[in-house]
Chimera marker file (.cmm) of the C-alpha trace (Angstrom):
<marker_set name="trace">
<marker id="1" x="8.339" y="-9.594" z="-35.538" r="1" g="1" b="0" radius="0.5"/>
<marker id="2" x="10.081" y="-6.458" z="-34.380" r="1" g="1" b="0" radius="0.5"/>
<marker id="3" x="13.764" y="-6.524" z="-33.452" r="1" g="1" b="0" radius="0.5"/>
<marker id="4" x="12.962" y="-5.347" z="-29.921" r="1" g="1" b="0" radius="0.5"/>
<marker id="5" x="10.636" y="-8.281" z="-29.374" r="1" g="1" b="0" radius="0.5"/>
<marker id="6" x="13.231" y="-10.675" z="-30.808" r="1" g="1" b="0" radius="0.5"/>
<marker id="7" x="15.927" y="-9.344" z="-28.458" r="1" g="1" b="0" radius="0.5"/>
<marker id="8" x="13.485" y="-9.496" z="-25.540" r="1" g="1" b="0" radius="0.5"/>
<marker id="9" x="12.745" y="-13.181" z="-26.123" r="1" g="1" b="0" radius="0.5"/>
<marker id="10" x="16.409" y="-13.935" z="-26.744" r="1" g="1" b="0" radius="0.5"/>
<marker id="11" x="17.366" y="-12.243" z="-23.460" r="1" g="1" b="0" radius="0.5"/>
<marker id="12" x="14.556" y="-14.006" z="-21.593" r="1" g="1" b="0" radius="0.5"/>
<marker id="13" x="15.682" y="-17.377" z="-22.947" r="1" g="1" b="0" radius="0.5"/>
<marker id="14" x="19.322" y="-16.783" z="-22.052" r="1" g="1" b="0" radius="0.5"/>
<marker id="15" x="18.316" y="-15.574" z="-18.577" r="1" g="1" b="0" radius="0.5"/>
<marker id="16" x="16.153" y="-18.634" z="-17.980" r="1" g="1" b="0" radius="0.5"/>
<marker id="17" x="18.897" y="-20.966" z="-19.218" r="1" g="1" b="0" radius="0.5"/>
<marker id="18" x="21.517" y="-19.246" z="-17.014" r="1" g="1" b="0" radius="0.5"/>
<marker id="19" x="19.308" y="-19.439" z="-13.900" r="1" g="1" b="0" radius="0.5"/>
<marker id="20" x="18.551" y="-23.128" z="-14.506" r="1" g="1" b="0" radius="0.5"/>
<marker id="21" x="22.213" y="-23.935" z="-15.177" r="1" g="1" b="0" radius="0.5"/>
<marker id="22" x="23.313" y="-22.100" z="-12.027" r="1" g="1" b="0" radius="0.5"/>
<marker id="23" x="20.738" y="-23.964" z="-9.941" r="1" g="1" b="0" radius="0.5"/>
<marker id="24" x="21.780" y="-27.329" z="-11.375" r="1" g="1" b="0" radius="0.5"/>
<marker id="25" x="25.478" y="-26.613" z="-10.773" r="1" g="1" b="0" radius="0.5"/>
<marker id="26" x="24.821" y="-25.600" z="-7.166" r="1" g="1" b="0" radius="0.5"/>
<marker id="27" x="22.826" y="-28.772" z="-6.482" r="1" g="1" b="0" radius="0.5"/>
<marker id="28" x="25.198" y="-31.205" z="-8.165" r="1" g="1" b="0" radius="0.5"/>
<marker id="29" x="28.589" y="-30.091" z="-6.838" r="1" g="1" b="0" radius="0.5"/>
<marker id="30" x="30.992" y="-32.923" z="-6.326" r="1" g="1" b="0" radius="0.5"/>
<marker id="31" x="32.976" y="-32.532" z="-3.153" r="1" g="1" b="0" radius="0.5"/>
<marker id="32" x="36.221" y="-34.435" z="-3.038" r="1" g="1" b="0" radius="0.5"/>
<marker id="33" x="37.710" y="-35.583" z="0.215" r="1" g="1" b="0" radius="0.5"/>
<marker id="34" x="41.389" y="-36.280" z="-0.188" r="1" g="1" b="0" radius="0.5"/>
<marker id="35" x="43.435" y="-37.382" z="2.810" r="1" g="1" b="0" radius="0.5"/>
<marker id="36" x="40.559" y="-37.416" z="5.256" r="1" g="1" b="0" radius="0.5"/>
<marker id="37" x="40.877" y="-40.058" z="7.928" r="1" g="1" b="0" radius="0.5"/>
<marker id="38" x="37.922" y="-41.521" z="9.718" r="1" g="1" b="0" radius="0.5"/>
<marker id="39" x="38.428" y="-41.523" z="13.497" r="1" g="1" b="0" radius="0.5"/>
<marker id="40" x="38.296" y="-44.897" z="15.131" r="1" g="1" b="0" radius="0.5"/>
<marker id="41" x="35.150" y="-45.830" z="16.964" r="1" g="1" b="0" radius="0.5"/>
<marker id="42" x="37.087" y="-46.650" z="20.146" r="1" g="1" b="0" radius="0.5"/>
<marker id="43" x="38.283" y="-43.074" z="20.624" r="1" g="1" b="0" radius="0.5"/>
<marker id="44" x="35.992" y="-40.864" z="22.687" r="1" g="1" b="0" radius="0.5"/>
<marker id="45" x="33.918" y="-38.420" z="20.753" r="1" g="1" b="0" radius="0.5"/>
<marker id="46" x="35.058" y="-34.819" z="21.071" r="1" g="1" b="0" radius="0.5"/>
<marker id="47" x="33.012" y="-32.858" z="23.554" r="1" g="1" b="0" radius="0.5"/>
<marker id="48" x="31.737" y="-29.503" z="22.393" r="1" g="1" b="0" radius="0.5"/>
<marker id="49" x="32.532" y="-27.084" z="25.186" r="1" g="1" b="0" radius="0.5"/>
<marker id="50" x="31.433" y="-24.003" z="23.321" r="1" g="1" b="0" radius="0.5"/>
<marker id="51" x="28.595" y="-22.341" z="25.143" r="1" g="1" b="0" radius="0.5"/>
<marker id="52" x="26.174" y="-20.299" z="23.155" r="1" g="1" b="0" radius="0.5"/>
<marker id="53" x="24.671" y="-17.137" z="24.581" r="1" g="1" b="0" radius="0.5"/>
<marker id="54" x="21.153" y="-17.529" z="25.859" r="1" g="1" b="0" radius="0.5"/>
<marker id="55" x="18.513" y="-16.118" z="23.539" r="1" g="1" b="0" radius="0.5"/>
<marker id="56" x="17.055" y="-12.818" z="24.723" r="1" g="1" b="0" radius="0.5"/>
<marker id="57" x="13.828" y="-13.001" z="26.655" r="1" g="1" b="0" radius="0.5"/>
<marker id="58" x="11.079" y="-10.888" z="25.171" r="1" g="1" b="0" radius="0.5"/>
<marker id="59" x="8.258" y="-9.378" z="27.145" r="1" g="1" b="0" radius="0.5"/>
<marker id="60" x="5.417" y="-10.308" z="24.805" r="1" g="1" b="0" radius="0.5"/>
<marker id="61" x="2.736" y="-8.769" z="27.014" r="1" g="1" b="0" radius="0.5"/>
<marker id="62" x="4.426" y="-5.376" z="26.753" r="1" g="1" b="0" radius="0.5"/>
<marker id="63" x="4.698" y="-5.793" z="22.980" r="1" g="1" b="0" radius="0.5"/>
<marker id="64" x="1.011" y="-6.673" z="22.743" r="1" g="1" b="0" radius="0.5"/>
<marker id="65" x="0.145" y="-3.626" z="24.851" r="1" g="1" b="0" radius="0.5"/>
<marker id="66" x="2.219" y="-1.410" z="22.536" r="1" g="1" b="0" radius="0.5"/>
<marker id="67" x="0.488" y="-2.884" z="19.490" r="1" g="1" b="0" radius="0.5"/>
<marker id="68" x="-2.927" y="-2.304" z="21.097" r="1" g="1" b="0" radius="0.5"/>
<marker id="69" x="-2.019" y="1.312" z="21.895" r="1" g="1" b="0" radius="0.5"/>
<marker id="70" x="-0.756" y="1.857" z="18.367" r="1" g="1" b="0" radius="0.5"/>
<marker id="71" x="-3.897" y="0.283" z="16.909" r="1" g="1" b="0" radius="0.5"/>
<marker id="72" x="-6.093" y="2.439" z="19.143" r="1" g="1" b="0" radius="0.5"/>
<marker id="73" x="-4.191" y="5.584" z="18.124" r="1" g="1" b="0" radius="0.5"/>
<marker id="74" x="-4.470" y="4.644" z="14.450" r="1" g="1" b="0" radius="0.5"/>
<marker id="75" x="-8.199" y="3.993" z="14.844" r="1" g="1" b="0" radius="0.5"/>
<marker id="76" x="-8.691" y="7.342" z="16.575" r="1" g="1" b="0" radius="0.5"/>
<marker id="77" x="-6.765" y="9.116" z="13.823" r="1" g="1" b="0" radius="0.5"/>
<marker id="78" x="-8.836" y="7.435" z="11.118" r="1" g="1" b="0" radius="0.5"/>
<marker id="79" x="-12.042" y="8.379" z="12.949" r="1" g="1" b="0" radius="0.5"/>
<marker id="80" x="-10.922" y="12.014" z="13.262" r="1" g="1" b="0" radius="0.5"/>
<marker id="81" x="-9.970" y="12.171" z="9.584" r="1" g="1" b="0" radius="0.5"/>
<marker id="82" x="-13.292" y="10.629" z="8.583" r="1" g="1" b="0" radius="0.5"/>
<marker id="83" x="-15.188" y="13.099" z="10.747" r="1" g="1" b="0" radius="0.5"/>
<marker id="84" x="-13.235" y="16.029" z="9.303" r="1" g="1" b="0" radius="0.5"/>
<marker id="85" x="-13.907" y="14.781" z="5.775" r="1" g="1" b="0" radius="0.5"/>
<marker id="86" x="-17.618" y="14.406" z="6.459" r="1" g="1" b="0" radius="0.5"/>
<marker id="87" x="-17.746" y="17.903" z="7.982" r="1" g="1" b="0" radius="0.5"/>
<marker id="88" x="-16.035" y="19.324" z="4.902" r="1" g="1" b="0" radius="0.5"/>
<marker id="89" x="-18.485" y="17.535" z="2.615" r="1" g="1" b="0" radius="0.5"/>
<marker id="90" x="-21.414" y="18.780" z="4.707" r="1" g="1" b="0" radius="0.5"/>
<marker id="91" x="-20.155" y="22.370" z="4.584" r="1" g="1" b="0" radius="0.5"/>
<marker id="92" x="-19.634" y="22.168" z="0.826" r="1" g="1" b="0" radius="0.5"/>
<marker id="93" x="-23.143" y="20.745" z="0.405" r="1" g="1" b="0" radius="0.5"/>
<marker id="94" x="-24.653" y="23.520" z="2.519" r="1" g="1" b="0" radius="0.5"/>
<marker id="95" x="-22.750" y="26.150" z="0.523" r="1" g="1" b="0" radius="0.5"/>
<marker id="96" x="-23.986" y="24.664" z="-2.762" r="1" g="1" b="0" radius="0.5"/>
<marker id="97" x="-27.531" y="24.516" z="-1.397" r="1" g="1" b="0" radius="0.5"/>
<marker id="98" x="-27.376" y="28.204" z="-0.415" r="1" g="1" b="0" radius="0.5"/>
<marker id="99" x="-25.953" y="29.099" z="-3.821" r="1" g="1" b="0" radius="0.5"/>
<marker id="100" x="-28.732" y="27.189" z="-5.575" r="1" g="1" b="0" radius="0.5"/>
<marker id="101" x="-31.358" y="28.950" z="-3.431" r="1" g="1" b="0" radius="0.5"/>
<marker id="102" x="-29.816" y="32.307" z="-4.321" r="1" g="1" b="0" radius="0.5"/>
<marker id="103" x="-29.857" y="31.486" z="-8.042" r="1" g="1" b="0" radius="0.5"/>
<marker id="104" x="-33.435" y="30.252" z="-7.760" r="1" g="1" b="0" radius="0.5"/>
<marker id="105" x="-34.447" y="33.545" z="-6.103" r="1" g="1" b="0" radius="0.5"/>
<marker id="106" x="-32.725" y="35.515" z="-8.871" r="1" g="1" b="0" radius="0.5"/>
<marker id="107" x="-34.489" y="33.464" z="-11.565" r="1" g="1" b="0" radius="0.5"/>
<marker id="108" x="-37.845" y="33.995" z="-9.831" r="1" g="1" b="0" radius="0.5"/>
<marker id="109" x="-37.220" y="37.749" z="-9.648" r="1" g="1" b="0" radius="0.5"/>
<marker id="110" x="-36.262" y="37.846" z="-13.327" r="1" g="1" b="0" radius="0.5"/>
<marker id="111" x="-39.350" y="35.805" z="-14.239" r="1" g="1" b="0" radius="0.5"/>
<marker id="112" x="-41.595" y="38.178" z="-12.266" r="1" g="1" b="0" radius="0.5"/>
<marker id="113" x="-40.019" y="41.191" z="-13.945" r="1" g="1" b="0" radius="0.5"/>
<marker id="114" x="-40.531" y="39.586" z="-17.373" r="1" g="1" b="0" radius="0.5"/>
<marker id="115" x="-44.192" y="38.867" z="-16.588" r="1" g="1" b="0" radius="0.5"/>
<marker id="116" x="-44.640" y="42.460" z="-15.407" r="1" g="1" b="0" radius="0.5"/>
<marker id="117" x="-43.144" y="43.736" z="-18.686" r="1" g="1" b="0" radius="0.5"/>
<marker id="118" x="-45.485" y="41.517" z="-20.682" r="1" g="1" b="0" radius="0.5"/>
<marker id="119" x="-48.525" y="42.756" z="-18.751" r="1" g="1" b="0" radius="0.5"/>
<marker id="120" x="-47.520" y="46.396" z="-19.013" r="1" g="1" b="0" radius="0.5"/>
<marker id="121" x="-45.531" y="46.796" z="-22.227" r="1" g="1" b="0" radius="0.5"/>
<marker id="122" x="-43.439" y="49.914" z="-22.471" r="1" g="1" b="0" radius="0.5"/>
<marker id="123" x="-44.981" y="52.370" z="-24.936" r="1" g="1" b="0" radius="0.5"/>
<marker id="124" x="-42.885" y="54.801" z="-26.798" r="1" g="1" b="0" radius="0.5"/>
<marker id="125" x="-45.776" y="56.990" z="-27.980" r="1" g="1" b="0" radius="0.5"/>
<link id1="1" id2="2" r="1" g="1" b="0" radius="0.2"/>
<link id1="2" id2="3" r="1" g="1" b="0" radius="0.2"/>
<link id1="3" id2="4" r="1" g="1" b="0" radius="0.2"/>
<link id1="4" id2="5" r="1" g="1" b="0" radius="0.2"/>
<link id1="5" id2="6" r="1" g="1" b="0" radius="0.2"/>
<link id1="6" id2="7" r="1" g="1" b="0" radius="0.2"/>
<link id1="7" id2="8" r="1" g="1" b="0" radius="0.2"/>
<link id1="8" id2="9" r="1" g="1" b="0" radius="0.2"/>
<link id1="9" id2="10" r="1" g="1" b="0" radius="0.2"/>
<link id1="10" id2="11" r="1" g="1" b="0" radius="0.2"/>
<link id1="11" id2="12" r="1" g="1" b="0" radius="0.2"/>
<link id1="12" id2="13" r="1" g="1" b="0" radius="0.2"/>
<link id1="13" id2="14" r="1" g="1" b="0" radius="0.2"/>
<link id1="14" id2="15" r="1" g="1" b="0" radius="0.2"/>
<link id1="15" id2="16" r="1" g="1" b="0" radius="0.2"/>
<link id1="16" id2="17" r="1" g="1" b="0" radius="0.2"/>
<link id1="17" id2="18" r="1" g="1" b="0" radius="0.2"/>
<link id1="18" id2="19" r="1" g="1" b="0" radius="0.2"/>
<link id1="19" id2="20" r="1" g="1" b="0" radius="0.2"/>
<link id1="20" id2="21" r="1" g="1" b="0" radius="0.2"/>
<link id1="21" id2="22" r="1" g="1" b="0" radius="0.2"/>
<link id1="22" id2="23" r="1" g="1" b="0" radius="0.2"/>
<link id1="23" id2="24" r="1" g="1" b="0" radius="0.2"/>
<link id1="24" id2="25" r="1" g="1" b="0" radius="0.2"/>
<link id1="25" id2="26" r="1" g="1" b="0" radius="0.2"/>
<link id1="26" id2="27" r="1" g="1" b="0" radius="0.2"/>
<link id1="27" id2="28" r="1" g="1" b="0" radius="0.2"/>
<link id1="28" id2="29" r="1" g="1" b="0" radius="0.2"/>
<link id1="29" id2="30" r="1" g="1" b="0" radius="0.2"/>
<link id1="30" id2="31" r="1" g="1" b="0" radius="0.2"/>
<link id1="31" id2="32" r="1" g="1" b="0" radius="0.2"/>
<link id1="32" id2="33" r="1" g="1" b="0" radius="0.2"/>
<link id1="33" id2="34" r="1" g="1" b="0" radius="0.2"/>
<link id1="34" id2="35" r="1" g="1" b="0" radius="0.2"/>
<link id1="35" id2="36" r="1" g="1" b="0" radius="0.2"/>
<link id1="36" id2="37" r="1" g="1" b="0" radius="0.2"/>
<link id1="37" id2="38" r="1" g="1" b="0" radius="0.2"/>
<link id1="38" id2="39" r="1" g="1" b="0" radius="0.2"/>
<link id1="39" id2="40" r="1" g="1" b="0" radius="0.2"/>
<link id1="40" id2="41" r="1" g="1" b="0" radius="0.2"/>
<link id1="41" id2="42" r="1" g="1" b="0" radius="0.2"/>
<link id1="42" id2="43" r="1" g="1" b="0" radius="0.2"/>
<link id1="43" id2="44" r="1" g="1" b="0" radius="0.2"/>
<link id1="44" id2="45" r="1" g="1" b="0" radius="0.2"/>
<link id1="45" id2="46" r="1" g="1" b="0" radius="0.2"/>
<link id1="46" id2="47" r="1" g="1" b="0" radius="0.2"/>
<link id1="47" id2="48" r="1" g="1" b="0" radius="0.2"/>
<link id1="48" id2="49" r="1" g="1" b="0" radius="0.2"/>
<link id1="49" id2="50" r="1" g="1" b="0" radius="0.2"/>
<link id1="50" id2="51" r="1" g="1" b="0" radius="0.2"/>
<link id1="51" id2="52" r="1" g="1" b="0" radius="0.2"/>
<link id1="52" id2="53" r="1" g="1" b="0" radius="0.2"/>
<link id1="53" id2="54" r="1" g="1" b="0" radius="0.2"/>
<link id1="54" id2="55" r="1" g="1" b="0" radius="0.2"/>
<link id1="55" id2="56" r="1" g="1" b="0" radius="0.2"/>
<link id1="56" id2="57" r="1" g="1" b="0" radius="0.2"/>
<link id1="57" id2="58" r="1" g="1" b="0" radius="0.2"/>
<link id1="58" id2="59" r="1" g="1" b="0" radius="0.2"/>
<link id1="59" id2="60" r="1" g="1" b="0" radius="0.2"/>
<link id1="60" id2="61" r="1" g="1" b="0" radius="0.2"/>
<link id1="61" id2="62" r="1" g="1" b="0" radius="0.2"/>
<link id1="62" id2="63" r="1" g="1" b="0" radius="0.2"/>
<link id1="63" id2="64" r="1" g="1" b="0" radius="0.2"/>
<link id1="64" id2="65" r="1" g="1" b="0" radius="0.2"/>
<link id1="65" id2="66" r="1" g="1" b="0" radius="0.2"/>
<link id1="66" id2="67" r="1" g="1" b="0" radius="0.2"/>
<link id1="67" id2="68" r="1" g="1" b="0" radius="0.2"/>
<link id1="68" id2="69" r="1" g="1" b="0" radius="0.2"/>
<link id1="69" id2="70" r="1" g="1" b="0" radius="0.2"/>
<link id1="70" id2="71" r="1" g="1" b="0" radius="0.2"/>
<link id1="71" id2="72" r="1" g="1" b="0" radius="0.2"/>
<link id1="72" id2="73" r="1" g="1" b="0" radius="0.2"/>
<link id1="73" id2="74" r="1" g="1" b="0" radius="0.2"/>
<link id1="74" id2="75" r="1" g="1" b="0" radius="0.2"/>
<link id1="75" id2="76" r="1" g="1" b="0" radius="0.2"/>
<link id1="76" id2="77" r="1" g="1" b="0" radius="0.2"/>
<link id1="77" id2="78" r="1" g="1" b="0" radius="0.2"/>
<link id1="78" id2="79" r="1" g="1" b="0" radius="0.2"/>
<link id1="79" id2="80" r="1" g="1" b="0" radius="0.2"/>
<link id1="80" id2="81" r="1" g="1" b="0" radius="0.2"/>
<link id1="81" id2="82" r="1" g="1" b="0" radius="0.2"/>
<link id1="82" id2="83" r="1" g="1" b="0" radius="0.2"/>
<link id1="83" id2="84" r="1" g="1" b="0" radius="0.2"/>
<link id1="84" id2="85" r="1" g="1" b="0" radius="0.2"/>
<link id1="85" id2="86" r="1" g="1" b="0" radius="0.2"/>
<link id1="86" id2="87" r="1" g="1" b="0" radius="0.2"/>
<link id1="87" id2="88" r="1" g="1" b="0" radius="0.2"/>
<link id1="88" id2="89" r="1" g="1" b="0" radius="0.2"/>
<link id1="89" id2="90" r="1" g="1" b="0" radius="0.2"/>
<link id1="90" id2="91" r="1" g="1" b="0" radius="0.2"/>
<link id1="91" id2="92" r="1" g="1" b="0" radius="0.2"/>
<link id1="92" id2="93" r="1" g="1" b="0" radius="0.2"/>
<link id1="93" id2="94" r="1" g="1" b="0" radius="0.2"/>
<link id1="94" id2="95" r="1" g="1" b="0" radius="0.2"/>
<link id1="95" id2="96" r="1" g="1" b="0" radius="0.2"/>
<link id1="96" id2="97" r="1" g="1" b="0" radius="0.2"/>
<link id1="97" id2="98" r="1" g="1" b="0" radius="0.2"/>
<link id1="98" id2="99" r="1" g="1" b="0" radius="0.2"/>
<link id1="99" id2="100" r="1" g="1" b="0" radius="0.2"/>
<link id1="100" id2="101" r="1" g="1" b="0" radius="0.2"/>
<link id1="101" id2="102" r="1" g="1" b="0" radius="0.2"/>
<link id1="102" id2="103" r="1" g="1" b="0" radius="0.2"/>
<link id1="103" id2="104" r="1" g="1" b="0" radius="0.2"/>
<link id1="104" id2="105" r="1" g="1" b="0" radius="0.2"/>
<link id1="105" id2="106" r="1" g="1" b="0" radius="0.2"/>
<link id1="106" id2="107" r="1" g="1" b="0" radius="0.2"/>
<link id1="107" id2="108" r="1" g="1" b="0" radius="0.2"/>
<link id1="108" id2="109" r="1" g="1" b="0" radius="0.2"/>
<link id1="109" id2="110" r="1" g="1" b="0" radius="0.2"/>
<link id1="110" id2="111" r="1" g="1" b="0" radius="0.2"/>
<link id1="111" id2="112" r="1" g="1" b="0" radius="0.2"/>
<link id1="112" id2="113" r="1" g="1" b="0" radius="0.2"/>
<link id1="113" id2="114" r="1" g="1" b="0" radius="0.2"/>
<link id1="114" id2="115" r="1" g="1" b="0" radius="0.2"/>
<link id1="115" id2="116" r="1" g="1" b="0" radius="0.2"/>
<link id1="116" id2="117" r="1" g="1" b="0" radius="0.2"/>
<link id1="117" id2="118" r="1" g="1" b="0" radius="0.2"/>
<link id1="118" id2="119" r="1" g="1" b="0" radius="0.2"/>
<link id1="119" id2="120" r="1" g="1" b="0" radius="0.2"/>
<link id1="120" id2="121" r="1" g="1" b="0" radius="0.2"/>
<link id1="121" id2="122" r="1" g="1" b="0" radius="0.2"/>
<link id1="122" id2="123" r="1" g="1" b="0" radius="0.2"/>
<link id1="123" id2="124" r="1" g="1" b="0" radius="0.2"/>
<link id1="124" id2="125" r="1" g="1" b="0" radius="0.2"/>
</marker_set>
């Protein structure tokens, strides 16, 4: 067992123990109440007069419309990119096809010239 692996497992064990110990300590805290008096039941309960601000009102229809517009724009962009990619692939394919036709024509011309040489060999005498 390599020392790195040993230190890894040792660190993992200590980390797991520390996390478990911290969780247990947080759950089992003992809170002491010294000098706390319980109010009598005959006294009126305190009234909470603090008013909280009203939560903001959202216009969900406007949000949905924005999301629809964004989705439509994203869809249009994806369609344009796909079309551009397909056009590029088509152009590359056409260029390769033309190049192959050119090479084929050159091979045919060379083959014809070779056949002509075989039929009419060049004589030195």
